[in-house]
C-alpha positions in Angstrom: 6.9 -41.3 62.5 8.8 -38.2 63.4 11.8 -37.3 61.2 14.5 -34.6 61.5 16.0 -32.2 59.0 19.2 -30.1 59.2 18.8 -26.7 57.5 21.0 -25.7 54.6 21.9 -22.2 53.4 18.8 -20.0 52.8 16.4 -22.5 54.2 13.0 -21.3 55.6 10.4 -23.2 57.5 8.1 -23.4 54.5 11.0 -24.5 52.2 11.9 -27.3 54.6 8.3 -28.4 54.8 8.0 -28.4 50.9 11.2 -30.4 50.6 10.1 -33.0 53.2 6.4 -33.2 52.4 6.7 -33.4 48.7 5.8 -29.8 47.9 3.1 -29.5 50.6 3.6 -26.5 52.8 0.4 -27.0 54.9 2.5 -28.6 57.6 4.4 -25.3 58.5 2.2 -24.7 61.6 2.7 -28.2 62.8 6.5 -27.8 62.4 6.5 -24.6 64.4 4.4 -26.4 67.1 7.0 -29.2 67.3 9.9 -26.7 67.5 8.8 -24.0 69.9 11.9 -21.7 69.5 12.2 -22.1 65.7 10.2 -18.9 64.9 12.6 -17.0 67.1 15.5 -17.7 64.7 14.1 -15.5 62.0 12.7 -16.1 58.5 15.9 -17.6 57.1 17.1 -20.2 59.4 20.7 -20.6 60.5 22.7 -23.3 58.6 22.7 -26.5 60.6 19.6 -26.0 62.6 18.0 -29.2 63.6 14.3 -29.3 62.9 11.8 -32.0 64.2 9.4 -32.9 61.4 6.1 -34.3 62.7 4.2 -37.0 60.7 1.9 -35.7 58.0 -1.8 -35.3 59.2 -4.2 -37.7 57.7 -6.3 -36.2 55.0 -10.0 -36.6 54.9 -12.0 -36.5 51.7 -15.6 -35.5 51.7 -17.9 -38.5 51.2 -20.4 -38.9 48.6 -23.9 -39.7 49.7 -26.0 -41.3 46.9 -29.2 -40.9 48.7 -30.2 -37.8 50.8 
């Protein structure tokens, strides 16, 4: 489910990602893809910028094969 965030003073994309995704900043690329003009705003985002936060990508764990 897609969520939204409103930036606060001093927010960067990775800080918003860490706040929303429980410390995980691996979603920065997905956030930038969901918000095409966001990178044009600079490293420190203006206060009050609305950001679309895409759902977290499913993680895959390597399987264990008992017999090769």
